[in-house]
FITOR-635104 format. One record per residue: residue in three letters; x, y, z of N, C-alpha, C in turn. Coordinates in pm, whole numbers. Atoms other than C-alpha are relative to their C-alpha. Layout:
BEGIN
<'ALA'; <X; Y; Z>; <X; Y; Z>; <X; Y; Z>> ...
//
This chain:
BEGIN
<'UNK'; <38; -3; 141>; <-125; 117; 2402>; <-56; 138; -28>> <'UNK'; <48; -134; 39>; <-178; 460; 2235>; <-66; -6; -135>> <'UNK'; <67; -10; 132>; <-423; 529; 1958>; <62; 116; -74>> <'UNK'; <-64; -100; 88>; <-241; 710; 1682>; <-108; 59; -95>> <'UNK'; <105; -45; 92>; <-534; 729; 1437>; <-130; -68; 34>> <'UNK'; <134; 54; -22>; <-902; 687; 1506>; <-65; -49; -128>> <'UNK'; <72; 49; 120>; <-1153; 532; 1266>; <-15; 110; -103>> <'UNK'; <26; -112; 98>; <-1249; 869; 1114>; <131; 51; -57>> <'UNK'; <-130; -47; 50>; <-881; 970; 1089>; <56; -98; -108>> <'UNK'; <-42; 102; 100>; <-795; 642; 908>; <-73; 20; -130>> <'UNK'; <81; -21; 124>; <-1085; 699; 665>; <45; 125; -72>> <'UNK'; <-46; -126; 57>; <-969; 1057; 611>; <132; -14; -76>> <'UNK'; <-133; 22; 62>; <-611; 950; 540>; <-12; -80; -130>> <'UNK'; <19; 81; 116>; <-721; 686; 295>; <-65; 80; -115>> <'UNK'; <63; -83; 104>; <-942; 932; 108>; <97; 101; -58>> <'UNK'; <-104; -95; 50>; <-658; 1184; 94>; <103; -66; -90>> <'UNK'; <-91; 77; 82>; <-425; 921; -45>; <-60; -26; -138>> <'UNK'; <76; 31; 123>; <-691; 831; -306>; <3; 125; -88>> <'UNK'; <-4; -121; 79>; <-706; 1196; -419>; <140; 25; -56>> <'UNK'; <-138; -16; 49>; <-323; 1208; -445>; <28; -97; -116>> <'UNK'; <-20; 101; 107>; <-318; 888; -652>; <-74; 47; -123>> <'UNK'; <80; -49; 118>; <-596; 1025; -876>; <63; 118; -68>> <'UNK'; <-66; -121; 52>; <-411; 1352; -918>; <126; -38; -89>> <'UNK'; <-120; 40; 70>; <-86; 1181; -1027>; <-37; -84; -127>> <'UNK'; <37; 91; 108>; <-259; 924; -1256>; <-127; 36; -71>> <'UNK'; <128; -40; 58>; <-552; 1126; -1389>; <-16; -35; -146>> <'UNK'; <6; 30; 142>; <-463; 1045; -1749>; <-5; -151; -30>> <'UNK'; <-1; 143; 20>; <-451; 667; -1697>; <-136; -59; -14>> <'UNK'; <132; 70; 17>; <-728; 439; -1818>; <-15; -113; 103>> <'UNK'; <2; 108; -104>; <-634; 170; -1563>; <113; 17; 99>> <'UNK'; <-98; 3; -110>; <-455; 162; -1232>; <-9; -132; 69>> <'UNK'; <-5; 125; -73>; <-345; -160; -1067>; <39; 34; 144>> <'UNK'; <-38; -14; -142>; <-349; -154; -687>; <46; -138; 45>> <'UNK'; <-58; 125; -38>; <-117; -427; -564>; <11; 3; 153>> <'UNK'; <-6; 0; -144>; <-184; -493; -193>; <78; -117; 57>> <'UNK'; <-75; 108; -71>; <59; -690; 24>; <-99; -83; 78>> <'UNK'; <95; 93; -65>; <-126; -998; 156>; <-25; 42; 148>> <'UNK'; <34; -34; -137>; <-307; -926; 484>; <-47; 144; 1>> <'UNK'; <45; -137; -20>; <-344; -569; 600>; <33; 89; -121>> <'UNK'; <-30; -80; 118>; <-177; -426; 288>; <-108; -18; -101>> <'UNK'; <112; 27; 92>; <-449; -593; 76>; <-123; 68; 47>> <'UNK'; <119; -69; -53>; <-719; -456; 306>; <15; 149; -28>> <'UNK'; <-24; -143; 25>; <-564; -108; 275>; <-27; 32; -149>> <'UNK'; <22; -21; 141>; <-559; -146; -107>; <-148; -10; -34>> <'UNK'; <144; 18; 22>; <-928; -256; -98>; <-76; 128; 37>> <'UNK'; <66; -123; -44>; <-1030; 52; 98>; <39; 117; -95>> <'UNK'; <-42; -101; 94>; <-819; 270; -138>; <-75; -12; -127>> <'UNK'; <74; 23; 124>; <-988; 112; -438>; <-141; 55; 8>> <'UNK'; <138; -47; -16>; <-1332; 194; -298>; <-1; 154; -15>> <'UNK'; <-6; -149; 13>; <-1227; 563; -272>; <29; 44; -142>> <'UNK'; <-39; -37; 138>; <-1064; 573; -612>; <-115; -26; -102>> <'UNK'; <112; 26; 85>; <-1370; 418; -774>; <-103; 114; 0>> <'UNK'; <92; -114; -10>; <-1574; 717; -656>; <59; 131; -60>> <'UNK'; <-71; -122; 50>; <-1313; 967; -791>; <35; -8; -143>> <'UNK'; <-56; 15; 135>; <-1167; 833; -1113>; <-105; -48; -101>> <'UNK'; <83; 52; 109>; <-1327; 770; -1450>; <45; -138; -49>> <'UNK'; <-63; 122; 47>; <-1089; 484; -1533>; <-28; -122; 89>> <'UNK'; <15; 126; -72>; <-1070; 129; -1408>; <109; -16; 109>> <'UNK'; <-96; 30; -106>; <-907; 42; -1076>; <-8; -147; 25>> <'UNK'; <-5; 145; -14>; <-800; -322; -1061>; <86; -26; 125>> <'UNK'; <-73; 31; -124>; <-683; -475; -731>; <56; -140; -20>> <'UNK'; <-56; 137; -9>; <-449; -769; -688>; <73; -15; 132>> <'UNK'; <-68; 35; -133>; <-296; -942; -386>; <137; -49; -30>> <'UNK'; <-138; 45; 10>; <78; -978; -354>; <28; -88; 112>> <'UNK'; <-26; 106; -103>; <168; -1297; -172>; <149; -7; 19>> <'UNK'; <-140; -4; -30>; <504; -1263; -4>; <18; -53; 143>> <'UNK'; <-35; 48; -131>; <662; -1439; 294>; <86; 110; 70>> <'UNK'; <-68; -118; -58>; <754; -1141; 511>; <122; -44; 86>> <'UNK'; <-116; 48; -77>; <992; -1355; 726>; <109; -50; -91>> <'UNK'; <-99; 47; 95>; <1168; -1492; 414>; <-38; 64; -140>> <'UNK'; <39; -68; 122>; <1122; -1229; 136>; <67; -48; -127>> <'UNK'; <-67; 49; 114>; <1361; -1412; -92>; <-75; -123; -60>> <'UNK'; <80; 112; 54>; <1109; -1700; -132>; <-88; 57; -112>> <'UNK'; <74; -46; 117>; <898; -1685; -450>; <-120; 84; 38>> <'UNK'; <103; -95; -25>; <649; -1400; -466>; <-102; -24; -115>> <'UNK'; <105; 13; 103>; <317; -1433; -652>; <-107; 105; 19>> <'UNK'; <109; -95; -4>; <21; -1211; -730>; <-129; -73; -47>> <'UNK'; <128; 60; 38>; <-346; -1289; -770>; <-41; 33; -144>> <'UNK'; <21; -33; 142>; <-333; -1134; -1125>; <118; -66; -81>> <'UNK'; <-103; 43; 90>; <-141; -1287; -1412>; <81; 126; -40>> <'UNK'; <-89; -118; 22>; <158; -1061; -1493>; <-38; 68; -134>> <'UNK'; <45; -65; 124>; <15; -995; -1847>; <-104; 103; 27>> <'UNK'; <104; -95; -29>; <-270; -811; -1682>; <52; 134; 56>> <'UNK'; <-54; -123; -47>; <-39; -549; -1532>; <118; 50; -89>> <'UNK'; <-105; -38; 95>; <210; -534; -1822>; <-36; 132; -62>> <'UNK'; <19; -134; 57>; <251; -174; -1947>; <-107; 84; 66>> <'UNK'; <98; -78; -75>; <21; -44; -1679>; <63; 67; 121>> <'UNK'; <-46; -63; -115>; <57; 174; -1374>; <-37; -85; 121>> <'UNK'; <25; 83; -121>; <94; -13; -1041>; <32; 80; 119>> <'UNK'; <-21; -63; -127>; <58; 126; -695>; <6; -111; 100>> <'UNK'; <-23; 101; -95>; <205; -110; -441>; <-41; 47; 136>> <'UNK'; <66; -48; -125>; <11; -84; -106>; <38; -91; 112>> <'UNK'; <-15; 71; -126>; <99; -185; 246>; <-48; 87; 114>> <'UNK'; <52; -77; -109>; <-32; -81; 583>; <111; 75; 70>> <'UNK'; <-107; -65; -75>; <298; -2; 758>; <131; -21; -73>> <'UNK'; <-135; 6; 59>; <641; 79; 607>; <92; 7; 121>> <'UNK'; <-90; 5; -116>; <892; -28; 870>; <146; 1; -54>> <'UNK'; <-137; 11; 51>; <1229; -155; 741>; <10; 20; -147>> <'UNK'; <-2; -10; 145>; <1132; -153; 377>; <21; -126; -73>> <'UNK'; <-29; 128; 71>; <1212; -516; 304>; <-121; -53; -77>> <'UNK'; <115; 55; 66>; <858; -621; 217>; <-27; 81; -129>> <'UNK'; <26; -80; 120>; <813; -328; -24>; <107; -23; -103>> <'UNK'; <-103; 10; 101>; <1152; -361; -188>; <3; -132; -73>> <'UNK'; <8; 129; 66>; <1124; -729; -252>; <-130; -15; -90>> <'UNK'; <118; -1; 86>; <770; -680; -385>; <21; 82; -122>> <'UNK'; <-31; -85; 117>; <890; -403; -614>; <85; -84; -97>> <'UNK'; <-89; 86; 81>; <1160; -646; -739>; <-86; -98; -84>> <'UNK'; <85; 96; 69>; <886; -896; -829>; <-59; 70; -129>> <'UNK'; <67; -70; 115>; <710; -636; -1051>; <97; 44; -109>> <'UNK'; <-103; -40; 102>; <1037; -542; -1225>; <22; -112; -105>> <'UNK'; <-18; 110; 100>; <1027; -882; -1402>; <-99; 19; -112>> <'UNK'; <96; -30; 108>; <735; -747; -1607>; <13; 145; -36>> <'UNK'; <-10; -143; 39>; <760; -429; -1810>; <-128; 78; 37>> <'UNK'; <117; -82; -38>; <520; -192; -1630>; <30; 143; -41>> <'UNK'; <-12; -139; 46>; <453; 166; -1725>; <62; 86; 112>> <'UNK'; <-45; -80; -116>; <512; 320; -1377>; <-39; -61; 127>> <'UNK'; <28; 60; -127>; <526; 216; -1017>; <12; 106; 113>> <'UNK'; <-6; -86; -119>; <450; 408; -696>; <-37; -89; 117>> <'UNK'; <30; 74; -123>; <410; 296; -336>; <-91; 86; 91>> <'UNK'; <94; -70; -93>; <137; 381; -82>; <-6; -80; 128>> <'UNK'; <12; 65; -136>; <131; 310; 291>; <-84; 91; 88>> <'UNK'; <72; -82; -100>; <-90; 422; 573>; <88; 57; 101>> <'UNK'; <-97; -49; -103>; <194; 452; 824>; <142; -22; -49>> <'UNK'; <-144; 10; 29>; <560; 526; 750>; <76; 22; 130>> <'UNK'; <-66; -3; -129>; <771; 445; 1056>; <140; 60; -3>> <'UNK'; <-133; -59; 10>; <1099; 594; 926>; <113; -86; 58>> <'UNK'; <-110; 89; -46>; <1315; 285; 1018>; <51; -77; -114>> <'UNK'; <-32; 72; 117>; <1421; 191; 666>; <147; -50; 3>> <'UNK'; <-132; 59; 25>; <1709; -46; 602>; <33; -1; -151>> <'UNK'; <-13; 7; 145>; <1647; -36; 226>; <-39; 134; -59>> <'UNK'; <32; -126; 59>; <1630; 255; -13>; <-138; 0; -73>> <'UNK'; <140; -1; 52>; <1251; 250; -56>; <-73; 107; 76>> <'UNK'; <78; -106; -64>; <1012; 535; 9>; <-146; -20; -38>> <'UNK'; <143; 2; 29>; <638; 570; 24>; <-29; 132; -81>> <'UNK'; <39; -118; 81>; <516; 800; -255>; <-122; 61; 54>> <'UNK'; <123; -52; -57>; <181; 832; -88>; <-7; -62; 143>> <'UNK'; <8; 45; -138>; <151; 804; 293>; <-105; 76; 80>> <'UNK'; <103; -62; -84>; <-115; 869; 551>; <64; 80; 114>> <'UNK'; <-63; -66; -113>; <113; 952; 843>; <146; -51; 11>> <'UNK'; <-136; 34; -34>; <484; 949; 930>; <18; -1; 149>> <'UNK'; <-20; 10; -142>; <576; 828; 1275>; <149; -17; 32>> <'UNK'; <-134; 27; -53>; <912; 860; 1451>; <-14; -75; 127>> <'UNK'; <16; 87; -115>; <904; 566; 1682>; <137; -66; 30>> <'UNK'; <-123; 73; -24>; <1173; 365; 1854>; <-21; -144; -49>> <'UNK'; <8; 130; 58>; <1253; 15; 1733>; <-77; -96; 85>> <'UNK'; <72; 92; -90>; <1094; -153; 2039>; <-148; 24; -8>> <'UNK'; <148; -24; 12>; <753; 7; 1967>; <-49; -77; -115>> <'UNK'; <66; 77; 107>; <506; -179; 1752>; <-123; 75; -43>> <'UNK'; <116; -66; 56>; <251; -24; 1521>; <-94; -109; -54>> <'UNK'; <103; 94; 46>; <-72; -218; 1467>; <-113; 73; -71>> <'UNK'; <108; -62; 76>; <-334; -131; 1207>; <-113; -97; -2>> <'UNK'; <121; 83; 8>; <-688; -265; 1224>; <-92; 69; -96>> <'UNK'; <95; -51; 96>; <-922; -224; 933>; <-134; -69; 25>> <'UNK'; <133; 50; -27>; <-1286; -271; 1022>; <-97; 105; -54>> <'UNK'; <98; -92; 65>; <-1594; -121; 857>; <-49; 104; 102>> <'UNK'; <52; -89; -103>; <-1694; 42; 1191>; <109; 57; 86>> <'UNK'; <-101; -41; -99>; <-1372; 76; 1390>; <137; -28; -47>> <'UNK'; <-139; 9; 42>; <-1049; 103; 1191>; <81; 88; 94>> <'UNK'; <-88; -82; -84>; <-754; 235; 1392>; <143; -42; -19>> <'UNK'; <-145; 30; 1>; <-380; 258; 1420>; <42; 17; 150>> <'UNK'; <-45; 1; -135>; <-227; 169; 1756>; <151; -5; 11>> <'UNK'; <-139; 10; -26>; <122; 213; 1899>; <18; -77; 131>> <'UNK'; <-22; 80; -118>; <233; -53; 2151>; <140; 12; 46>> 
//
């Protein structure tokens, strides 16, 4: 097991992503951070904390509930779709591997007229099967398919491991 990012490095990457998001959406009054259930939502929560200290506008967070093993099953969010209608949405996940989770989640948001959508991930593994990219990413890793990336978010010891 190799440590790819230490706690301090994870925090630095999240802060850098927050500044990138703030730079792109500096004119927006509200940004919706949509975190994929689990680690993606935790990543979005940490990103929100950073954005709250940078931006003047409102940063609203919602959880995207998707079955990663069966992404065609119904997807829901913790916010009613009217609350992100005509707003900017940043879809967040911890690791971008094949792209299926992100692309099916993006599809869900396309049912509502949103103003603009971007994606943010902490780790981009470069093994995409779908034409989806991370607009904001902490680190790109060229790994083989047998390796596994694990992200742990903890207030004292966040880290990214390669197994």
